C-alpha positions in Angstrom: 10.8 -7.5 7.7 7.2 -8.2 6.6 6.4 -6.4 3.2 3.0 -5.2 2.6 1.1 -6.2 -0.6 1.0 -3.4 -2.8 -1.4 -2.9 -5.7 -3.4 -0.3 -7.8 -6.4 1.2 -6.3 -7.6 3.5 -9.1 -6.8 4.5 -12.8 -7.3 7.3 -14.9 -6.4 8.8 -18.1 -6.8 12.1 -20.0 -6.1 12.8 -23.7 -6.5 16.4 -25.5 -9.3 16.9 -27.6 -7.4 17.8 -30.9 -6.9 14.8 -32.9 -4.1 14.7 -35.7 -5.0 12.1 -38.4 -2.7 10.5 -41.1 -4.6 12.3 -43.8 -3.5 15.5 -42.3 0.0 14.3 -41.9 -0.1 13.5 -45.6 -0.4 17.3 -46.1 2.5 18.0 -43.9 5.2 15.7 -45.1 5.9 12.9 -47.6 3.9 10.1 -46.2 0.5 8.4 -46.7 -1.9 6.7 -44.6 -1.4 3.2 -45.9 2.3 3.4 -45.0 1.9 4.7 -41.7 -0.5 2.3 -40.8 1.3 -0.8 -42.1 4.6 0.5 -40.6 3.0 1.6 -37.4 -0.5 0.6 -36.7 -1.1 4.2 -36.0 -4.1 6.1 -37.4 -4.4 9.2 -35.4 -2.8 10.9 -32.2 -3.9 13.6 -29.7 -2.3 17.1 -29.8 -2.2 19.4 -26.6 -4.0 22.9 -27.1 -1.5 25.6 -27.2 -2.3 26.6 -23.4 -2.0 23.1 -22.2 1.4 22.0 -20.5 2.1 18.4 -19.2 1.0 19.2 -15.6 -2.5 20.1 -17.1 -2.8 16.8 -18.8 -1.4 15.1 -15.7 -4.0 17.0 -13.5 -7.1 15.6 -15.4 -5.7 12.0 -15.2 -4.8 12.2 -11.5 -8.3 13.4 -10.6 -9.8 10.7 -12.4 -7.6 8.2 -10.7 -8.1 9.5 -7.2 -11.8 9.4 -7.7 -11.6 5.8 -8.8 -9.4 5.0 -5.7 -12.0 6.8 -3.5 -9.6 8.9 -2.0 -8.8 12.8 -1.8 -5.6 14.6 -2.8 -4.9 15.0 0.9 -4.7 11.2 1.4 -1.6 11.2 -1.0 2.1 10.7 0.6 3.9 11.0 -2.5 3.6 12.1 -6.3 5.7 10.8 -8.8 5.5 12.0 -12.5 7.3 10.2 -15.2 7.8 12.5 -18.2 10.4 13.5 -20.7 8.5 16.8 -21.4 8.2 18.8 -18.0 6.5 22.0 -17.9 10.1 23.2 -17.3 13.3 22.2 -16.0 12.4 23.0 -12.5 10.3 23.0 -10.5 9.5 19.4 -11.2 6.1 18.8 -12.9 5.3 16.6 -10.0 5.5 19.8 -7.8 3.1 21.8 -10.1 0.8 19.0 -10.3 0.9 18.6 -6.3 -0.2 22.4 -6.1 -2.8 21.9 -8.8 -4.4 18.9 -7.0 -4.2 20.3 -3.5 -2.2 17.4 -2.3 -0.5 19.5 0.7 0.9 16.6 2.4 2.5 14.8 -0.6 6.4 14.8 -1.4 6.9 15.2 -5.4 9.5 14.3 -7.7 9.5 13.8 -11.5 11.2 10.6 -12.9 13.0 10.5 -16.5 13.4 7.1 -17.9 11.8 7.9 -21.2 8.9 5.5 -22.2 9.9 3.2 -19.6 9.2 5.9 -16.9 5.8 4.7 -15.9 7.2 1.1 -15.0 10.3 2.8 -13.2 7.7 4.9 -11.2 5.5 1.9 -10.3 8.6 -0.1 -8.9 9.8 3.1 -6.8 6.1 3.7 -5.3 5.7 -0.1 -4.8 8.8 -0.4 -2.8 7.9 2.6 -0.5 4.5 1.4 0.2 5.7 -2.2 0.8 8.1 -1.2 3.4 5.4 1.0 5.2 7.1 4.3 4.3 4.1 5.6 2.5 0.5 4.6 2.4 -0.8 6.1 -1.0 1.3 7.1 -3.9 0.1 9.0 -7.1 2.2 7.7 -10.2 1.6 9.7 -13.4 2.9 9.1 -17.0 2.5 12.4 -18.8 3.7 14.0 -22.0 3.3 16.7 -24.6 5.7 15.1 -27.1 4.0 17.4 -29.8 6.3 20.2 -28.4 9.5 18.4 -29.2 8.4 16.7 -32.4 9.7 18.2 -35.9 6.8 18.1 -38.0 9.1 18.2 -41.0 10.6 14.8 -40.3 8.5 12.2 -41.8 10.3 9.3 -39.9 9.2 10.6 -36.5 6.5 13.1 -36.7 4.0 10.3 -37.6 4.6 8.4 -34.2 4.1 10.8 -31.3 1.1 12.3 -29.4 0.3 13.8 -26.0 -1.7 12.6 -22.9 -1.4 11.5 -19.5 -2.5 8.3 -17.4 -2.3 8.0 -13.6 -2.7 5.4 -11.1 -3.1 5.4 -7.2 -1.1 2.7 -5.4 -1.7 1.4 -1.9 -1.8 -1.6 0.3 -4.1 -4.3 -1.0 -5.2 -7.8 0.4 -2.8 -10.7 0.6 -2.5 -12.6 -2.9 -3.1 -9.4 -4.8 -0.9 -6.6 -6.1 2.6 -6.4 -7.6 4.6 -9.7 -7.6 7.8 -8.4 -9.6 9.5 -6.0 -11.5 12.3 -6.1 -13.9 14.1 -3.0 -14.7 17.3 -2.2 -16.9 19.3 0.3 -18.8 21.9 0.3 -21.6 23.4 3.7 -21.8 25.6 2.8 -24.6 22.7 3.2 -26.7 21.8 6.7 -25.5 22.7 8.2 -28.9 19.8 6.3 -30.5 17.1 8.2 -29.2 17.4 11.5 -27.8 16.8 15.2 -27.7 20.2 16.7 -27.5 19.4 20.7 -27.3 18.8 22.6 -24.0 20.9 20.8 -21.4 24.2 21.5 -20.1 26.1 19.7 -23.0 24.3 21.7 -25.6 22.7 24.8 -24.2 20.1 26.6 -26.1 21.6 28.9 -28.8 20.1 30.5 -32.0 22.3 27.8 -33.7 20.8 24.8 -31.5 17.4 26.0 -32.5 18.2 26.5 -36.2 19.5 23.1 -36.5 16.8 21.4 -34.7 18.7 20.1 -31.7 15.6 20.4 -29.5 13.4 17.9 -31.4 13.4 14.3 -31.0 16.1 12.4 -32.9 15.7 8.6 -33.4 17.6 6.0 -35.1 14.6 4.1 -36.3 15.9 0.7 -37.3 18.2 0.4 -34.3 15.6 1.1 -31.8 13.3 -1.3 -33.4 15.6 -4.2 -33.2 16.3 -3.2 -29.7 12.7 -3.0 -28.9 11.7 -6.4 -30.7 14.4 -8.2 -28.5 13.9 -6.3 -25.1 10.3 -6.4 -24.7 10.0 -10.1 -24.8 13.1 -10.5 -22.5 11.9 -8.3 -20.1 8.4 -9.6 -19.8 9.8 -13.3 -19.4 12.0 -12.0 -16.7 9.6 -10.4 -14.8 7.3 -13.7 -15.2 10.2 -15.7 -13.8 10.5 -13.5 -10.9 6.9 -13.7 -10.2 6.8 -17.5 -10.7 4.1 -17.2 -13.2 3.9 -18.9 -16.4 3.2 -17.2 -19.7 0.1 -19.4 -20.2 -1.3 -17.7 -17.0 -1.3 -14.2 -18.5 -4.8 -12.7 -18.7 -3.8 -9.5 -20.2 -0.5 -7.9 -21.8 -0.5 -4.1 -21.6 2.7 -3.3 -23.6 4.1 0.2 -24.5 2.4 1.5 -27.5 5.3 2.3 -29.8 4.7 0.2 -32.8 2.3 -2.7 -33.8 4.9 -4.7 -35.3 6.9 -4.6 -31.9 3.8 -5.4 -30.0 3.2 -8.5 -32.3 6.6 -9.6 -31.7 6.0 -9.5 -27.9 2.7 -11.4 -28.2 4.4 -14.1 -30.4 7.2 -14.5 -27.8 4.6 -14.9 -25.0 2.2 -17.0 -27.2 -0.6 -14.6 -26.5 -3.8 -14.3 -28.9 -5.0 -10.7 -29.7 -7.9 -10.7 -27.3 -5.1 -11.0 -24.3 -3.2 -7.6 -25.5 -4.5 -4.1 -25.0 -3.6 -2.2 -28.1 -4.7 1.4 -28.6 -1.8 2.9 -30.6 -4.2 3.3 -33.4 -5.9 6.2 -31.4 -3.3 7.8 -29.5 0.3 6.9 -31.1 3.2 6.7 -28.9 2.7 8.8 -25.8 5.9 7.8 -24.3 5.6 7.3 -20.5 1.8 8.0 -20.7 1.2 5.1 -23.1 1.1 2.2 -20.7 -1.0 4.0 -18.0 -3.4 5.2 -20.6 -3.8 1.9 -22.0 -4.3 0.4 -18.6 -7.1 2.8 -17.6 -8.7 2.0 -20.9 -8.7 -1.6 -20.1 -10.3 -0.9 -16.8 -12.9 1.4 -18.5 -13.6 -1.6 -21.3 -14.0 -4.1 -18.3 -11.1 -6.0 -19.8 -9.6 -6.4 -16.3 -11.3 -8.5 -13.6 -10.4 -9.2 -9.9 -7.5 -11.9 -9.8 -6.6 -11.3 -13.4 -2.7 -11.6 -13.9 -1.5 -8.6 -15.8 2.0 -7.9 -17.5 3.0 -4.6 -18.2 6.1 -3.8 -20.4 7.9 -1.1 -22.0 11.2 0.2 -23.5 12.5 3.6 -24.2 15.3 6.0 -24.7 18.4 5.7 -22.4 18.2 3.0 -23.4 15.9 1.8 -20.8 13.3 -1.2 -20.4 10.9 -2.0 -17.5 8.1 -4.7 -17.0 5.9 -5.8 -14.0 3.5 -8.5 -13.2 0.5 -8.1 -10.8 -2.7 -9.8 -9.8 -5.5 -7.3 -10.2 
């Protein structure tokens, strides 16, 4: 069957007003600004207000993406929210967002692939539109990681922030849109990055709360080694599928987890700094929201032009990874 070309019609982002700086973290745990910047590249991150949940952040980003795409919420056929910090177990954050938007005709579901979730969502939506099943799909990456961050753990509390990014996908002209996706998982590494409390394996109890099982646990060195290897591998695999050489990349939009991991990916792809979108110094690691926020900022800054070849790549808990190549 003939597949429709699918691309991004509009982007949007939202980050909370509250800024948590490295200097503030110095007052909370044994760390310092120089150490955080040299190890991670992060200087500050955004923190949701007490009354804000993930669906609230997603709403602002989604409204911006819809406006940029020139369509209304009622034009949406499907909403996919990639998140590991849903408002609640169920109903899905996507259903809550559907109601807030007034997207009465849209189906809705959440997708859990940690920091790779946005790429997984793009692949899912693209295939649904390419086959003619749907016309317009909203894909959102949204997180309130501050709610599952242990601010007494110096190894993890410096890393994570809150925010949301969204895109509207639809049919585009021939020669534009997504050319390839590369998705993968290695569940044997599931123990390296997790929140083990609150699920069916370890239901919430006074003991699970006291032992901080409801916060992010990360084996930092092991995750770092995995990320350095997989970011380059996934990007190169997606490029091969697309028939695009790395010399043709106009902009790399990586998951914003650590500046050393991003630099490793840039070196692997022989990319100069001006061909990579980096904003982790302002927002930290926002998991599934980091790539769509970076994409939206690149569009805002006119770093993306029609016909540009973009590579988006990320990795996350699971362990998971994903990459995509598209022509803007």
